[in-house]
N, C-alpha and C positions, 0 to 999 in steps of 0.2 A: 269789224265787228260781230259782235256773238250772240247779242241779245236777240230776243224775238221781236218782230216787224208787229207792230201796231196794224189796227186796225185802219189808222189813216194811210199809213204806208204801204198796206195792202192795194188799198184804195187805189195813191197814187202808181200804183206799180199797174193795178189796171189800167189807168188810162196810159200810161207811157207806154204797154203793150200794145194798144189799139193806134199810139201816134208811130210805132215801131214800123206800123205795118204801112203807113204812109208815105214813110223817109225821114220825118221829122227829126229825129235822133239816132245815134248810132250808136250801139255796146260799146261797154269796154269792160275789158278785160273777158272776152268770150273767149270759152273753151270747149271748140268743138269736138274736139277727142273725150271728152267728157259728157258732152250734150250725145254724142253716138253711144257710148258707153251704156250710157241710159236708157237711149230710145231702145238699143237692141234689147235687156233686160226687160223692160214693160212688154215691146212686142213679145219675148220667151214667156212672159207672164203670165199672158193673156191667150193666144195663141198656140203656143208649143205645149201648154200645160197636161195635156192630156197622153204627152208622148214622155216613155222613160226608157232609160237605159239595163239590161238585165244585169246581175249581178249575182252570180253564184248559180246554185242551183234554183230559190225559188225567191232571191231577193231582186230587189227592183231600188231605181232612182230618179226621181224626175229629172228630166233632159236640162230642165228650169239651172239646176244648180251648176253643172260643167260648162252649160256657157256663161254662164255668171262667173266663174274662176277664170277660165279661159280668155274674157273678154278685160279683165283686172289685169291679167298679166300684159296684155297688149297697152292698156292704160298707163300701168308702172312706168312703161320705158318712154311716155310719152309726155304725160302728166301728173306730178308727184303727189301721192296725198300722204293725208299725218294721223298720226296715229292719238284717238283721245284719250289722255291718260288719266280721267277720271271714269271714262266707258273700261278702259284698260283694267286697273285696280278692284273695280267690283266683278269685271269677268272673270280674271284671276282667283279672287275670293268663290268665286261659287264653281269653278273647275276643280279648286281644289277641296271644297265640301264634297260635289259631285262624283269627283274619282275616290274620295274615303270610302262614301256610302257604295260605289260598284263594286270595290275590294271588298266589303264586307258583305255585300250580298251573295245569296247562294247559286244565282244564275245570271248573267247579263246577255244581252245582245252588244257584240262589237261592234256590229254595221250602223246599230241603231246611237249608242253614244258616240261614237266618231261622226256621225251624221249631227248631232245635235252640237258637237263640239265646232267642226265645220261651218254649221250654220250663223253661229252665233258670232264668231270672231271677226264678222264683216260689219258685226254693229259697231266696231272699233274704228271702224276709216272714216277721215273726212277729208273730203276735195272742198276747196274754196272755189267760189264762184258766185255768178252776181245774180243778183233779184231777176233781171232779165232771162239768163239763163235759167233759174227756177224755176221762174214761169213757163217755159218752153218747156221742159221735163212735164212739168204738170199736166200743160196743154196735149203734151204727145197721149199723155195717160186717159186724159177725158174723151180725145177724139177715137184712141183707138175703143173705147168704150162705148161711144157713141157708134162703130159700126158693129160691134155686139149689139147693140139696141136694134139698129136697122135690122139684121139677121133675126133678134126676139120677135119684131114685129113680124117679118116675114113668115115665120114658124107658125104665129099664133093667126094668121090669117088662112094659111095654107090648111093647116088640119083641121078647119073649119067649115073650109071651102071643097078642096080636092085634096086631102086626106096627107096622112104625115110619110108617106111613099116619095114625096117630093122634098121630105127634107134630106140632107146629105147627113150620114150615118158613119162618124171618120167608124164604129167598131164593127162596123161592115167593111170599111174601105181599107183599112191599115191590119196589119198580120198581129195578134194579142201579142207577139214579143216585146215589141215597142209598143205599147198602151198600158198608162199607171192605169192599174187594177183599183179593186175596192170601191169604187165610187158607182153611183147610181144615174148612169148616163141618160137612160130612157127610162123615167120615172112617170107611172100614172098618175092622174088627179089622185085615185084615189085604189082603195082594190080593184074593182070590179070597173073601172070606168075604161073607156074605148079612147079616152082622149089624155094627151101627156102633157109634161110642163116644158115649155120650150126651154133648152139646154146651150142655146149659143153655139150649136155644133163644134165648138173649140172648146169650149167649157167641160171641166169635170162631171157636173152637174147642174140642174136649174136653182141651188142655192146660192151659185157663187156667182150666177147674173144679178141676184139680186144685192147680194154683198158689194160685187165689185162697182155695179153702178150706183150704188148711194156712196161710197168713197168718192166717186167720179162728180156725183151731184154735190157733195159737199166742197169739192174744189171747185168746183164751177160756181158757187154761192161765194167761198171764200174769194177767189179771184178776177172769174173772169165776169160773170154774170149775163150771160148770154141765155134771152131766154127761150127760146127754139132747143138751143140743146138740153138747159134742163127740162124742159117740156119733154124731150126725146126720152132721156134718161128716166124721169117719172114714170114716165107709159112703161116701159121695161121694165121698170120693177115690181108694178101691179100685172103685166105678163106674165113675169117669172111664178108668178104665185108660190112664193117663197116668202115665210114671216121672218129671215133670220136679216136681214136687210131691213126691214121696217125697224127690227128691234135696235138694230144698230142707231138709225134717222131716230127714233124715241129718245134713245140715251144722251144723243148728240143735238137735240132741238134745243133746248136752253143756251148753250152755248152759241147756236147759228143764229135764232132770232134777232137779233141785235146787229149782225152782220146782214142782211138781206133787205134788200131796199124795197121802197112801196111797190114799183112796178113790178118787183118778182112776187112779193107776196100777195099781188092781185091777179098773177098769172100763173102761179101755185094753186090758188083757190078753183081758177079756170079749167086748171088740166085735172085738178083733184075732181072736180065735179063731173067733166066729160070723161074719165078715167074710171071712175066710180060707175056711171052708166053703163061705158061697154064693158068694163066688169061684172056687171047683174047679168050681161048675157052668155059668158061661159062660166059662170059659176065662182067668181074670185069670192063672195062675200060669204057663200056656204065652204068654200075653201079653207079661207083665213077663221071662220069662227069655228069650223074645226080643230084648226091646228093651236087656237087659244087656250080649246076643253084638253089636249093631248096631253099637258104637262102634269096632271094627275090621273092620265089612262095608260096602264100597264098594256105594252106592245105596239104603242103609236111611236112615229117619230119622234116626237117632240120630248115623250118619255125618256127616248135612250138616249137623246141629246142633251138635255139638260135636267132632267128628275136624276137620272142616273149617277152624273160625275157628280151632280152635286152632293148628291148623299152618299156616295162613297169618298167624296171629299171629307165633310165634313166626320163621317165615322172615321175615316182612318189619321186625318190632322190630331186628333183628340185621345188616341192611340198611343201610347208612350212608345209600342214596339217598332212605330214608323217614325220616329225624332230622328234619328242618324243616318237610316239605310231606308231601302223598298224594296218592291219585288225585284228588282231588277230593269235595266235600260230594255226596254223593249217585249217586257213579258205581260205577257195577260195576264189581267187582276183576275182572282176568283169572284165569281156573283155579278163580273159585267160583262163577259160572256164577250163577243161579237160588239160591243159599243162603241161607239168613236171616244175619246174622253176630252174632254175640254183640255188645256194645257195646263191649269193647276192644278188638278186632279189628277192628271198624269204625271205631273211632275213629285206629287207626295206621293203618289201610289208607289212610282217605280224607283226615286231619287230618295225619298224621305220628307220630312217637314224640315231641316234645316238647309236641303238644298232649295226646297222648294221657297223658302223666304230670303236667301240669298240672289236667286237665282231673278225674284220679282223686285227685288231690289233694284241689282243689274241693269234688267228692260225698263223700268222707271227713270233711270237714269240717263240712260240711252237715248230713250224717246224725247224725254224735260229737257235735259240738260242742254245748254245752247240750244235748242230747237228754233230753226225756222218762223215756226207759226205752233204757236199753244193749241190753237182749236183743230188742225190737221191731226199732230201729234195725239191727243183726247179721244179722237174719231177713230185713228187706228190703234191707239190702244184697246178700244171697246172692241173694236173688228175684232183684233186678235186673242182677245177673250169669251168671245162669244160664238162664232164662225164656227170651228168644230174641230178637228184635230190638228192644228195649229204648231205643235209645239216642234215639228220635224219635217212639216212641211214645206218644202222649199217655194211653193208659188204663194203662198201667205207671208211665211216669216219673212223673203226678200224684198216684199211689196212694200214694207216698213224701213228699211233703208234707201231703197231706191226711190221713196217717194219723200222722206224726212230725216233721217237719222244722217245722211252719209252726206251731207251739206253744210257748212258753214257760211253763211250769204252774206253776201256786202251789198250796203246799199248804192254805193256811188254808181251814178248815170251822169256821161260826159255826152253834153248837146251838141248838135252841130254850130258850126259857128255862122 
């Protein structure tokens, strides 16, 4: 069965998962190899995202992608996967249009174009699993982010008590050659501040705490509904002092309100009040207020992350010169400097409007066609579009198939005799 799970079915799944823990039912059609594959990817996406493999003189690729591909070869030998026809047709159409655009383009990066092709071909795969398997995969992601949340709380406490010298710093521990570059790992609260935003030790920068914890929180609300875990994730979102996760949560709030129980709403209010009080002592309100005014202030992070790419997108999508082709894969856009482009802006800028339209037709079909859960798919789509340079960033792109598009979820559960 390929249809999306309803709210009642997910609630029932939650109840079943609790009964699993005390042994009242047994799973049917369990896929241990697929579960292990998914858990390896989740672990690497979260805890190994700062690691890279050097390519050539100045190139690199996140270690996450080779781990994914090598693990996939092992899984193929154990559990066969299917190729989704609808996803494949839309993907092929995009690749044809993108290839034509790159042939016409004056200059392209073969590495960048090749990475784009390799990353999104993984959206074509489908593993058939039961809903308990799917809940276990989601639960593993939430548990990993609960660990990151504990690290975030530790970092917040230590920097306001004994100092950040008690933070493990991977930039100092590991060689530069194997570190994924161009991310603000140690980020001050403001230009002259003596305090830093927590980075979770293993993540690329503070914004990833906020984004990944929001994803985990939404999964927790949709599936498990544990108040302690939800509270832990909420606290770390506040302590990350990053606004992107809050934006994702704000966009997704309308589709989540109906799924939260009265108990969780009361708990959320308590957590919000408690963290707001704690946040007042660490300058959270000042930081968030400043971030809200950045969108119209040149030279600020918010302006660079959102205003620049959106303005560039509007300018170029209305330019006939960008209809068929763009500046070429991996090419710096004139006027954008070193700003990180959002995926829709990067597509038009490097591949042209036609490729942009065909790509978004593909990504929407991949996320929402035969989706296991619409709310989760909607949240991942929002995350993909506003979290930053996600077009060819493996740790963000691969999170979508690992949590959603890669599974065809069956509903059967066999009870004990």
